[in-house]
N, C-alpha and C positions, 0 to 999 in steps of 0.2 A: 541397691540404691539408697532406699530410704534408711535402711540401718546405718549406712554410711554417713548419711546427712545427719542423722540423729547423734551418731557418734562425734562428728565434727562439731555440731552445736554445743555438745557437752563440753568438749575440750575448750571451745572459744569461750563458753561461759566461765570455765575454771581459769582461763588466762586472763579474762577480764576481772575476775574476782581477786585474784593474785596481784594483778597490776594495781587495783584499787587499794588493796591491802598495803602494798609497797609505798605507794604515793601518801597513804593516811599516815605511815609510820614516820615520826620526826625524830631526828637526832637531838636529844637535849643534853645540856651540861648544867651543873650547879656551880655558879661562881664562887668567888671567896666571900661574897657577902650574903650568901645562901640563897640567892636567886636562881630559879631555874629559867635558862634561856634557850631558845630553839636555834639550832645552827643549821647552816646550809650545807647539807651533806654532798652535795653536787660539787664542792669546791675540792679540787685535786691538783697537788703539786708534787714535784720531785726534787730531792736534794741530794747532790753527789758526795757530800760530806755531812758528818754529824755536826749539828749547830748546837753551841753549848750554852746552858742556861742553868742547869741542874746543880746541885751541891754548891750553891753560892758562887759559882764561876763567874758571873757578871759582876759580883761584888769584889772579886780579887783582882781584876784587871780587865783589859779589853778582851772580848770574844768575837767570833764571827757571827754569832747570833746578834749580839749587840750592834756591830757593824751593819748587818741586814736592816735590823729595826730602825735604826737612826736614818739609814739611807732612805727606807721608805718614807718617813716623815718629812725629811728634806725634799724628796721628789714630790710628794704631796703638794708642797708649797710652790717650789720653783716650776713645776710644770703646769702650774695654774688650776690643777684639779681642785685646790682648796677654795677657789672662788665660787664653787657650787654649794659650799658648806657652811657660809656664814649665816648667823641668826637673821631673822627678819629685821630687828631692831638695828643690827649693824649695816644691813644693805641700806635701810632707810637713812642712816646717818652717813652713808657714803664710804663705808668700810666693806669693799668688795673685791680686795685684792692685796697683795703684799705692798708695803710702804717702802720697801727697800729693794735693791736689786739682788741677783742670785749670788754675788760675790759676797754680800752681807747677810746671807741666810744660812743658818746652821741649825743642827738637831742636837738635843740632849735628852737622854732617858736614862733613869735611875736604875741601877743594876738589880736593886731589890725587887723590881717588878718584871724581872725575866726569870720565871720560876722552874723551867723544865727544858731538857734538851728535845730537839727534834731528831730523831734517828735517821740515818742514811736511808734513802729509798723514797717511796712515796708517803705522802702525809696529806691530811685533810683539815677541815675546820676544827675538829676536836683537838687535834694535837696543838693548834695556834691558841686555842683557848685554855689549854694546860699550861701553855708558856705564860699567857697573860690572863689569870683569872679574875680579872677586875674589869668593870664597865667603863674603863677609861675613854675620855673623848680627846681628840687631837686639838691642841691649843697652840696660839702663838703669842709670845711676849716680846715686846720691844724693850731692849735695855742697851745702854752704852757698852762700849768695851770693858771700861772699868767695872761695871757691874757683872758683866760677863765673867770676867777674871775672879771676882770675889765670890761668884756662884760656884765656880769650879774649886776654888779654894776650900769653901765651906763644905762643899760634897765631898771632899776627898780627905776629909779630918780624920776619918777612922783608919786609914792606911798607915803602916801595912796591915793587911788583913791577918788578924789571928782569931782564935776562938773567943776572945775577950772582946774584941772589937767587931765581931760579925754583924752584930745588929745595926751599929752605927754605919757600917760600910754598905748598908742598904741604900745610902744616898749617892754612892759613887756613880759618876756619869759616864755611860757609853755615849760617843759622839759621831757625827757626821759634818762634814764641812770644816773641820778644824783639827789641829793636832796640838796636844799639850803634854807637858811633863810634870810630874809630880816627884819632888825631892824628899823623900822621907827620912833623910838623915837630919831634916830640919823639923822641929817640933810645931805643931799646929798652935798657933796663939789664942788660946781661948777666950772670947769675950762673954758677954752675958749668955746664960742659958736659953736654948731656943726649944720651946716646947717642954715636954716632960718625959722624952725617952731618950735622953743622952746626947743630944746635939747642941752645939754652941755656935753663936756667931763669930765670925773671924775678926779678932781686935785688930790684925795688921795682915799684910799679904806677904808672902816670901816662899811659900813651898811650891806654888804652881806658876808655871810660865806658859803662856800660849804661844806655840812657835810659829803657827801661821793659820790664817783663815782663808779657806778656798784658794790656796797657792799665793795669798798675797799676805804682806807684813800686818800683823796685829796691830790695830788702831784704838788705843784706850778711849779716845773722844768720839769715835764713830758710832752710829746706831746700827745694831744687829737684830734680826729677826730670829727669835729661838723658837723652833718647833719643839713641842713637849707634850706633856699630857695636862688634863685639867686638874690632876692633884698636885702637880708641881706648881701649876699656875695659882693655886690656891695657898701654897706655902707648905707643902708636905715635907716631912723630914727635915732636911737643912735648907729647904727652898725659901728662906725668908726673903732673898734677893729676888726671886721672881715674882712674890707676892707684892713687894714694893714697886718694882719696875712695872708690873701690870696695872697697878693702881694709878702710877704717874703717867702712863701713856694710853690714852683712851682707845688707840687702834689695837691694843692687846686684847684678845678674846679667846673664848671657848668656842670652837666649832661644833657643828652637828655630827661630825663624823666620828664613828667608833674606831678606835686605834687599830683593833684587829681588821677591820674592814679596809683601812688605809694600807696595812701591811698585805693584806690579800690583793689590792689593786696594783701595788708595786710589783708584787710576785707575777701577777697574770700580764700587766700591760708592759712592764719594762724588761721583765727576765723570761717571759713567755712560759711561765709555770714551771721553770727549771732553775734551781739555784746551783750555779755551776762553780768553776774553779777560782773566780774571783773571791768566793766565800769559803775557800778550803780551810782558811785559817784566819786569824786576827790579821789587819792590814796595817798594824804599825802606827795607829792614830795616837795611841797613848803610851809614853814611856813612864815607868815607875822605878826609881832608883833609889 
């Protein structure tokens, strides 16, 4: 009996030691800025189809990954979850929720920031970090319909995608809450250069039309809440309209929520950790002709 008890104690000690070792082992990821970040390895979800982001897929046109990503951002806003992630200064100033209704809330995400596929089957936090290897925060920018149209015109200036336009097509916008068309038979009307990496402001509009917003007619005079990243908020790539609109409307803000966390929240709370048939392919939100 004593021999059994000693053996049991030894086994138990080994189990505890192994358990402590597993607990102490963190999953880490080096992001695109060279920062080592710790990931929650308990996160787990399943997708019934490959979600496409690799090989510039999201720069060329709408993808199912782009649909998922922007749906997550729009959900973050219209569900009210965003209300918990405003900075203290925003809350003090009374900025504690969206200033428009759900029908006027959309999400835009530049395809250049979707960098990898998610393979069919089970995936975790590491795979999501490979898709977005940047520490982006969720942001909301209030802009008029006219500004929204110009933002999409500028973002689509590199289309049609070719080897020569691949870098400029990084600004191409995946969307949720709206449908739009890009007519590539018309030339983009280049205005003044924006930044030093090949983007230009739109001198006039004509290639892009917004076909509808959340099932309603597009209104150039209306105010829309645009969910996006802090990078676009600050004017990255072709996003000069975002920066100008954010400066003009004090309710525009960058939240404390990491975008990858927002996507996980959506997958867990809305999709019950399973990305199913709705995301089997692109949903027809963007027409490029």
